[in-house]
C-alpha positions as CSV (number, residue, x, y, z in Angstrom):
1,M,95.6,-67.1,43.9
2,L,91.9,-66.5,43.5
3,D,89.4,-69.2,44.2
4,G,87.5,-70.5,41.1
5,G,84.1,-70.0,42.7
6,F,84.9,-66.4,43.4
7,I,85.8,-65.8,39.7
8,V,82.6,-67.3,38.6
9,M,80.7,-65.1,41.0
10,L,82.4,-61.9,39.7
11,N,81.6,-62.9,36.1
12,T,78.0,-63.5,37.0
13,R,77.8,-60.1,38.6
14,R,79.3,-58.4,35.5
15,L,76.9,-60.1,33.2
16,L,74.0,-59.1,35.4
17,S,75.1,-55.5,35.5
18,T,75.6,-55.4,31.8
19,A,72.1,-56.8,31.3
20,L,70.6,-54.2,33.6
21,I,72.4,-51.3,31.8
22,A,71.3,-52.6,28.4
23,T,67.7,-52.9,29.6
24,A,67.7,-49.4,31.0
25,A,69.1,-48.0,27.9
26,C,66.6,-49.8,25.7
27,G,63.8,-48.5,28.0
28,L,65.0,-44.9,27.7
29,A,65.1,-45.2,23.9
30,A,61.5,-46.4,23.8
31,C,60.2,-43.6,25.9
32,G,61.9,-40.8,23.9
33,P,60.5,-39.1,20.7
34,D,60.5,-41.1,17.5
35,N,62.5,-39.1,15.1
36,S,62.6,-41.7,12.4
37,G,61.8,-39.6,9.3
38,D,59.2,-37.3,11.0
39,S,60.5,-33.8,10.9
40,T,57.4,-32.4,12.7
41,G,58.3,-34.0,16.0
42,S,54.9,-35.7,16.3
43,S,54.5,-39.2,17.6
44,T,54.0,-42.2,15.4
45,G,50.2,-42.3,16.4
46,A,47.5,-41.0,14.0
47,P,47.4,-37.2,14.0
48,S,44.3,-35.6,15.5
49,A,42.0,-34.0,13.0
50,V,42.1,-30.2,13.5
51,P,39.7,-28.2,11.2
52,T,41.2,-25.3,9.4
53,V,39.3,-22.0,9.7
54,A,38.6,-20.2,6.5
55,A,38.6,-16.4,6.1
56,T,34.9,-16.3,6.9
57,G,35.5,-17.7,10.4
58,T,33.8,-21.0,9.6
59,A,35.6,-24.3,10.1
60,A,36.4,-26.0,6.8
61,G,33.9,-28.8,6.2
62,A,31.5,-27.5,8.8
63,A,27.9,-27.1,7.6
64,K,26.9,-23.4,7.1
65,P,23.6,-22.4,8.7
66,A,20.7,-22.2,6.3
67,P,19.2,-18.8,5.7
68,S,16.0,-18.2,7.7
69,G,14.2,-16.5,4.9
70,K,13.3,-13.5,7.2
71,P,14.9,-10.1,7.0
72,S,17.1,-9.1,9.9
73,A,16.0,-6.6,12.4
74,G,15.7,-3.1,11.0
75,T,15.2,-4.2,7.4
76,D,11.5,-5.0,7.7
77,D,9.6,-2.8,5.2
78,G,6.2,-3.8,6.6
79,P,3.7,-1.5,8.2
80,Q,5.0,0.6,11.1
81,G,3.0,2.5,13.8
82,I,-0.7,2.5,14.4
83,C,-2.5,1.2,11.4
84,T,-6.1,0.5,12.3
85,H,-8.7,2.4,14.3
86,E,-10.7,1.0,17.2
87,P,-14.1,-0.5,16.3
88,L,-17.0,2.0,16.5
89,P,-20.5,1.3,17.7
90,A,-23.2,0.7,15.1
91,G,-24.3,3.9,13.3
92,Q,-20.9,5.6,13.7
93,K,-18.1,5.9,11.2
94,W,-15.1,8.1,10.4
95,V,-15.5,10.5,7.5
96,I,-13.8,13.4,5.8
97,P,-16.2,16.3,4.9
98,T,-15.8,17.7,1.4
99,K,-16.9,20.7,-0.6
100,G,-20.7,21.2,-0.8
101,T,-21.3,20.7,2.9
102,S,-24.0,23.2,3.9
103,A,-26.3,23.9,6.8
104,T,-28.8,21.3,5.6
105,A,-26.5,18.4,4.5
106,L,-23.0,16.9,5.1
107,V,-21.1,16.0,1.9
108,Y,-18.3,13.5,2.8
109,Q,-16.1,10.6,1.7
110,D,-15.7,7.4,3.6
111,V,-12.1,6.6,4.7
112,K,-9.6,3.8,4.7
113,D,-7.1,3.4,7.5
114,E,-3.4,4.3,6.9
115,C,-0.5,3.8,9.3
116,G,0.4,6.8,11.5
117,V,3.1,7.3,14.2
118,N,0.8,8.4,17.1
119,A,-2.6,7.5,15.7
120,V,-4.2,5.9,12.7
121,Q,-4.5,8.2,9.7
122,F,-7.4,8.3,7.2
123,T,-7.4,8.6,3.4
124,P,-10.6,9.4,1.6
125,T,-12.0,6.6,-0.6
126,G,-14.9,6.2,-2.9
127,A,-17.3,8.7,-4.3
128,A,-18.7,11.6,-2.2
129,K,-21.9,10.9,-0.3
130,T,-24.5,13.1,1.2
131,A,-26.4,12.9,4.5
132,S,-28.9,15.4,5.8
133,F,-28.5,17.0,9.2
134,A,-31.1,16.1,11.8
135,P,-32.8,19.2,13.3
136,T,-31.1,18.6,16.7
137,A,-27.6,17.8,15.2
138,K,-24.6,19.1,17.1
139,G,-20.9,19.3,16.4
140,H,-17.9,18.8,18.8
141,L,-14.8,20.6,17.7
142,N,-11.5,19.4,19.3
143,S,-7.9,20.6,19.2
144,V,-4.7,20.1,21.1
145,V,-4.1,23.9,21.4
146,V,-7.5,25.1,22.7
147,A,-10.4,23.7,24.7
148,P,-13.1,21.5,23.1
149,K,-16.0,23.4,21.7
150,E,-19.6,22.3,21.2
151,V,-21.3,24.0,18.3
152,D,-24.6,24.0,16.4
153,V,-24.9,23.0,12.7
154,A,-24.1,26.5,11.5
155,G,-20.9,26.7,13.6
156,L,-19.9,23.2,12.5
157,V,-20.4,23.9,8.8
158,K,-18.5,27.2,9.1
159,H,-15.5,25.4,10.7
160,I,-15.6,22.5,8.1
161,N,-15.7,24.9,5.1
162,E,-12.9,27.1,6.6
163,C,-10.7,24.0,7.0
164,I,-11.4,22.7,3.5
165,A,-10.4,26.0,2.1
166,T,-7.3,26.4,4.3
167,P,-6.2,23.2,6.0
168,H,-4.4,23.5,9.4
169,D,-5.4,27.2,9.6
170,N,-5.5,28.6,13.1
171,K,-7.0,32.0,12.3
172,G,-10.6,30.9,11.6
173,S,-13.4,30.3,14.0
174,Y,-11.5,27.3,15.5
175,P,-8.1,25.7,14.8
176,C,-8.2,23.3,11.8
177,Q,-7.2,19.7,12.2
178,N,-7.1,17.1,9.5
179,N,-10.9,17.3,9.0
180,Y,-11.4,13.8,10.4
181,F,-14.9,13.5,11.9
182,R,-16.6,10.6,13.7
183,V,-20.2,11.0,12.5
184,T,-23.2,9.4,14.1
185,L,-26.2,8.6,11.9
186,D,-29.7,7.8,13.1
187,A,-31.9,5.0,11.7
188,S,-33.0,7.2,8.8
189,G,-29.4,8.0,7.9
190,K,-29.4,11.6,9.1
191,V,-26.5,13.2,10.9
192,V,-27.2,13.6,14.6
193,D,-23.6,14.3,15.9
194,M,-20.1,15.0,14.5
195,F,-17.0,14.7,16.7
196,E,-13.8,16.1,15.3
197,R,-10.6,14.3,16.2
198,A,-7.8,16.4,17.7
199,E,-4.5,16.1,15.9
200,S,-1.1,16.8,17.4
């Protein structure tokens, strides 16, 4: 026959064990996923905001960069190459001789600069002008295919007129260039020197 105190102790232990098992079960249920109506398997917390990416590769709702207003590289239609000549000393300027040049006078047009790949190019501008040759005037002919040549006014005028008649001719007295000359004028406006620019 069991002692009454022993029976009470057994019942107490059973109640304690039952309570521990119930607590453990309840704790496991709380730690598991909450499947109450959420078929995505996410937790009950607020879902994190994940931006969707459109076909353009930009996140939806993200601000698009504003256009810069400048063309991209390679689309600039602005001037290219060498577009201006170096400043010349007083009394000098670039000219293009024209028809009518003779042993006594140079007939020419002033020029404006144009862009060139290797060097500035010149375009005639304005009406033709006339300047007398000084008695001691000289010419300097230059080419990339032959050595430079200093000539008197007669040789200079012959070369100028050959190149006006047949531009870029190599069969005359000297190879023709673009007929660009740097002319030096004295205080009275007479030509004292003409220097032809060699052209590649």
